[in-house]
C-alpha positions as CSV (number, residue, x, y, z in Angstrom):
1,M,-166.1,-66.7,110.3
2,A,-168.4,-69.4,111.6
3,A,-165.4,-71.7,112.2
4,R,-163.6,-69.1,114.1
5,D,-166.6,-68.5,116.3
6,E,-166.9,-72.2,117.0
7,L,-163.3,-72.4,117.9
8,K,-163.6,-69.5,120.3
9,A,-166.6,-71.1,121.9
10,V,-164.7,-74.4,122.4
11,V,-161.7,-72.6,123.9
12,K,-163.9,-70.7,126.3
13,K,-165.7,-73.8,127.3
14,K,-162.4,-75.6,128.1
15,Q,-161.1,-72.6,130.1
16,D,-164.3,-72.4,132.1
17,G,-164.1,-76.1,132.7
18,A,-160.6,-75.8,134.0
19,R,-161.5,-73.0,136.4
20,S,-164.4,-75.0,138.0
21,G,-162.4,-78.2,138.3
22,K,-161.3,-80.1,141.3
23,T,-158.7,-78.9,143.7
24,I,-156.0,-80.6,145.7
25,K,-154.7,-79.6,149.1
26,V,-150.9,-79.7,149.2
27,T,-148.8,-79.3,152.4
28,L,-145.0,-78.8,152.6
29,L,-143.7,-81.3,155.1
30,R,-140.0,-81.4,154.4
31,S,-137.7,-78.5,153.9
32,P,-136.5,-77.7,150.4
33,I,-133.1,-76.6,151.8
34,N,-130.3,-78.7,150.3
35,T,-132.5,-79.8,147.3
36,R,-132.0,-78.9,143.7
37,A,-132.7,-75.3,142.7
38,S,-135.4,-76.5,140.2
39,H,-137.2,-78.4,143.1
40,R,-137.1,-75.3,145.3
41,A,-138.6,-73.3,142.4
42,T,-141.3,-75.9,141.9
43,V,-142.2,-75.7,145.6
44,R,-142.5,-71.9,145.3
45,G,-144.5,-72.3,142.1
46,L,-147.0,-74.4,144.0
47,G,-147.4,-71.4,146.4
48,L,-145.8,-73.1,149.4
49,R,-143.7,-70.7,151.5
50,R,-142.8,-72.5,154.8
51,L,-143.0,-75.9,156.5
52,H,-146.6,-77.1,157.3
53,H,-148.0,-74.4,154.9
54,T,-151.1,-75.8,153.1
55,V,-152.4,-74.4,149.8
56,E,-155.3,-75.5,147.6
57,V,-154.3,-75.8,143.9
58,E,-156.3,-76.7,140.8
59,D,-156.1,-80.3,139.7
60,T,-154.5,-79.9,136.3
61,P,-151.9,-82.0,134.5
62,A,-149.3,-79.2,135.0
63,V,-149.9,-79.1,138.7
64,R,-149.8,-82.9,138.9
65,G,-146.4,-82.9,137.2
66,M,-145.1,-80.3,139.7
67,I,-146.4,-82.5,142.6
68,S,-144.8,-85.5,141.0
69,K,-141.5,-83.8,140.8
70,V,-141.3,-82.7,144.5
71,G,-143.7,-85.3,146.0
72,Y,-141.0,-86.4,148.5
73,L,-141.4,-83.0,150.2
74,L,-145.2,-82.9,150.2
75,K,-148.4,-84.4,151.7
76,L,-151.5,-84.5,149.5
77,E,-155.2,-84.4,150.4
78,D,-158.1,-84.5,147.9
């Protein structure tokens, strides 16, 4: 039981840390028209809807991977 409680505490601490982490401002500068379907889906997954639309996303490895995939369409600000 004690091990399970410790594990839950560690998981909760990691989740709380992820929520209070840094954010990145991402702006869509180029149109995703005529790009691969997976790239269009990635742009949508980042929350970008139209040209020059800016969103603030959490700085996580998953988001960094998404940005890396479609970086040629985006502008980043810290």
